[in-house]
N, C-alpha and C positions, 0 to 999 in steps of 0.2 A: 627429441624437443617435439617434431611433429605429433608424435603420441600423446603428448601433454596439451598440446595446442587442441587437437581432436578431443580429448576429453573435456576441457574447457567449453568447446563449441555444443557438445552435447549436453553438458550441463546448463549453459545459457538458454536452451533451446526447450527445456522443461516449464512446463507450467505450473506453477507453485500453489495456484490458489486452491486446487482440488486434493493436493497432497494431505495426508492427513498429518496431526501435530508431529507424533512419533517418528516420522520419517522425515519431516524438514528438522527436527532438531538432530537427528542421527546425522542426517547429510551436513547440518553445520559442524556438529562434533569432528567428523570427519575431514571437514573443510579445514576448521581451526588448526588441527593436527598438521594437514598437508601443507598450509600455509607456515607454519612453523620450520619444518623441514623445507620448503623452498628458499626461505629465507636464510638458512644455515649454509644452503649450497651458494644463493646468491653473494654471502658475505664470504665464503670461502674463495669464490672467484673474483671478488673485489679485491682480496687480498693478494690473489696470484698477479693480477694486472697491477696492482701498485708495486708490487714487489718488482714485476719486469720493467715497470716506466713505461708502458706503451702508450700514455697519455702523453706523453713528451712530441710523438711524432706530429700531432696535431699542434703544436704548439702551447698546450695546454701546460701550466708549472706545478701543479700537481695533480692527484688523482681527485681529490676535491674540487677543484675546478672543472674538471672533465665532467664530473657527475652534475655538477651546476650547469654546465655549458650543453652538455649532448643528452641530458634526459630531464632539465628542467625541476633539479632538486634545489630546495631553499639551502642557502648557504650552512644554517647552522644545522640542519638535518646531514646535509653533507659531510659536515665534519665529523659528525658523531658516528655515521656510516664509516668512515675511513677509520676512525679510531677503535671502533669494536671489532673490524674486520682485522685489524693489525694485531688487537690484542690476544683476539682467540686464537691466533697462529701459538703463540705462548702460553694458552691455557688449555693444556690438553684434558684435563678432568671436567672442565666445564664444558667445551665442545663434546664430549663425549654424552654428558648428560641432556644438552642441548639437542643432539642428533637422537638421544634415546626417548625424548619426550619428557624427561623428567622434571626439566625446568622451562621457562618461558623466556622469550626473547627479552621480554621486560626486565625479568632477574638477570638476565645477562649483563643488561646496561648498568644493574648496580653494580655488579662484582666486578665490570670494567673500570667502572669509577673508582671502587675500592683499591683495585690494583694500583692504581696513579699513585697511592702514598707511598706504595715502597714494591718494587716488582718482586725481589727476593722475598720479602717477607708473606706477599701473596702467595708466591710459589711454595712455601713451606706450610700454609696454613688452607691452600686450596680446596683440598678434601673436606674440612670443616666446614668452610663459608660455602662450597655446593651443595653439602648436607643441610644447610641452614636455607638455602635457596630451595629445596625440594619440601620444605615442611612450613615454611612459612610465606606468607603472602607479601607481595612486593614492600608495603609500606614498612611493613615488620622487619623485611629485610634489611631495609635501609636504616632502623635503627641498630639492628645486629653488626652491619659493616661498619656503622657510626663509631660503636663501642670498640669494634675490632680495630679502627683508625688510632683512638685513642690509645688503647693498649701496647699498639707499634710504637706510637711517637714515645709514649712514657719509658718504653724500653729502651729506645735508643737516645734517652735523654735528650731530646731535642726541644727547644724552646716552642712550645706548642704556638702560641700569639705568631711566631714570625713564620712557622710553616704555613700555619692557616691564611694568614696574610698574602703571603706569595701564592697561594693557590686559588685567592680570589679571582672571579671574571664574571663578565655579564655582557653576554649578545642579545642585541635587539635588530633584528633583521626584516624587511617588508617583503611581504609574501602575496601572493595573488588577492586581486579583491580588496585590495587596502589594508587587508590583515598584518600584523605586526607579530614575529615568533618572538620571545622571549625564553631565553634560557641562560642558566649561569649558577654560579655558588658565591655565596658571601661568606665574609669571613664572620664568627659568631657575633661579635659586637654590630656590625652592620646587618646581619641578618636577623638579629633581635630586635634592633630599630624598626626595620622593614616590618615585621609580624605585629609588632605591638601597634605600628600606625596603622595597619591594615585592619587589627582588630578594633581599634578605635572606630575607624570609620564605619565597619560592618556594626558594629554594636550599636552604635547611634541611628545607623540607618535601619535596623532592625525596630528599635523601639518607636521609631515614627513610621516604619512601612506597615506593623500590624502583621496579620496573618496573611495578607494577600500578595506578598512575595513570592513568586514562583521562580526566581532564579537558584540556578544551581549555587554551593557553595563555591565553587570554582568561577563562575559569572560574578558573584559578589564579590568575591577578592579582586578581578580584573575590573570592576567598575569601581571599587575602592581606590584602587593603584590609581585609576586616571583622576579620580576625586583628588588625590593627595598631589598629584603633579600639577592639575589646575589651579588648586589653591598655591603653591609655589609660585607659579608663572604670574598669579594675579597679583601679588605682593609688590607693593609700590618703590621696594629697595632693592630689587633685581638689579643684577649690572647690567649695562648697556652692550650690544654688539652692533660694531658699524652705525651708532648712532641711535638705535633700536633697542627697545626691550625684548627678551626673548616672548615670541608668541608662536601660536599655530597659525598657518596661511594656508589658504586655498585660493588656487586659481579657478577662475570660472569664467565663460561667455555670459554675458548678461541675459541671453536667451534663455540660460537652463535655470535662471532664477524665476522668471514668470511662469505663473501658471498657463498664461497664453504665449503668442509667439509673436509681438509688435516688431515694428522696425528697430532693428538690433543698434545697440548702443554698447558703449565699453565701459565696465568698472573695473575697480581693483579695490579687496575688501583686505584689510588689516586692521588688528584691535588698536585699541586707545584705551589703556588701563583695564584690558580685559585681555586674560591668554587665547581666548578661542578667535579666529579672526577668520577671512576670507578674502581671496584676491581674483576679482573679475575681470577678464579681458577677453577680447574677440579679433579674430584673423579671419580676412576674408580668404577663401579659396581660390583658386583660377576661373571657376565659373561663376564667383560671386556669392556663394553660399557660405553662412558663418558655422563652422564647425562647432559644435558642443563640446568646450572644454573644462572639465572639474575634476581637478587633482589636487592632493595635499603635496607639501613640497618634498616630504620624505616618504611618507606610504604610498604614494602615488594616485592612480585614479579612485574617484569614489563617485558614488550617486549625485544627482544634481538635488534631492533631497537632504544630503548631508549640507550641500553649499547653503541651501534655503535655510536651515536651522542655523548654521554658523552667522550668517547675514542677518537673522534677527539683530543680533545684539553684538554688533562688532565695530570696527571701522572702514570706511568705504575710501578706497584711492582709484580714482578713474585711470586707466591707461588706454590711449588711442591709437591703434595698430593699423599701419600700411599694408603690411603683410604678415606671414607666419611670424617673421622675427626681425621686425622693422618698426619699433614703437615711434611714433610722431608726438606725444605729448603726455606726459605723465603729471597728473593733477594731485592738490593738496590730500592730505589724509583728513577724512571727517569721521568723527565718531556718528553711528547711526542713531545711537541713544545717547545724548548728552549726559556728562555727570548729573548735572542738576534735575534732568528728566528722570534718570534712574533712582536718582534720592527720593523724587516725589512718589515713584512707583513702590519702592521700597517700602517707605512710609503708609501708603496707602495699604499694600497687600501685604508685608511683613514675612511671610513665607510663600510656598507654592499654592497656586490657587486651585489646582487640580482636585476635584472633590475627594475629600479624606488623606489628601496629604498636607503635611505642615514640616515639610524641611525647610529651614529657614533661608533667608535671602543669599546667605553666602553660598548656597547651593544651586541657586536658581540664575537663570538668563531673563532678561527683559524680551517675552516674546511679541511680536506684530501679529495681532488677530488676523489682520487682512495684511497680506506681505508688503512690505515699501515696495518692492520690484513690481509688485501688481497696482502701485498706485493707493497703497493706505499711508494713512497718514501717521508721523512719530509724534504722536500726541498721548497723552495720559487716558483717555476713553481707547485708543485701540493698543493698549500694552497692558500686560499682566505678568507677573512673574511665574515661571515655571521651572521646576526643578531640571537636571539635564536629562534624568530618565523620562519624565513625563514631555518634556520639550521634544525628545526623538519619539514619542507613543505620536503627538499630534501630527509630527512632520512624515510620519511614514505612511507610504500609499496604502490606502486601504484602512488605515488605522481609525484612531478616534477622531471625533470631527468636532471643530471648534469653530463657532460662529457668533457675534453680536445679535442680541435680539431685543430692542428695547434699551440697546446702552449697556447691557449686562451680559457678559459672558456665557454661551451654552455650551457643553460638553455632550456629545450624541457619540453612543456607540456603533460600530460598525452596520447594524440593523436599523438606525435611525432612531434608537429608544434613548432618551435623556437622562442622563447622569445628573444626578442630584447636586447641585452646587450649592455652595455659602455665600450667604452677603459678605463682602469683604469689611474687614474691621474698621 
């Protein structure tokens, strides 16, 4: 291990800027291969530690919990690693092909998932499946293993629907920086429903977005899933929980909402008739300072820019705190933009007001040009519709600027040049 660390230190000390392309490419290829070999050995040792149960010495209930606590691995990733490590112990041909560099760790994960269908059937077919992993890319290998699953289930004369339904799962795990990792397997009917809904949102977005959309397909799917969830939460017939409709909540110190930093107050933001919401609170520390608190209920801490964007078109609930956990007063929830005001903005704008965008009002938030936390009025002249993508863009630090000039909104690029706007309908 000391030699390995020494080699890594030598690599880290190299200056790559003067290296020729061929040398950098050759180094990368070697490192890619070495990373695969290191992963094989890491998984082999993980399987051995799991077999010995060494995690129990420190009170951990499983190897997964140990990975999470000791190394900061996300729960979904830790579960997958332990599953692969265990499976490889009983997949000798797969293990040999991986060690020889014939297949990648990504291909191994596909084979491990296929093995869950039937361990004995996989053992009989392992040679053919490993050969498929050698010649196919991961996406095509997934199709091959999908056909193999169907053949196994038909051979066993098992009811496909029951088998697939029992295998369904969905993990949604908060990770660092407020990101949420989503991983799962859906039964065919649910999966087809999801794919259809995603495609519908993406197609509509493509028609409206034109050729200026620089998102990757994966990013477009992620945004589409978010839009589906928002529209479900926005529907008026959603069941209540503890007297409230389900909603997204962010708790934030009021100072984080302001551009400046005047005398602190306390506010709590939560939506009314909207799924996006924010909570603003403040606690004095022992020295009298007000810590900046900005976090979502489930995903954890986020930037104050996110809180300001959500607060544009949410509901506000004031929470006065005497200390970190001593609320003195909780005010009534008040919508920042009343339903009547929102209707007026919708009638005037009809769609997103960002230059060149015509996403419908159902995809938009009512944006305060001058944020209400900075003293901006919740009045028709200070509001305009922005779709969620462009709303995020104008709230991003160093992003597109937006000002009112002679009563009209003016969008400016980061370099100060004006984006040509359209007059409202």
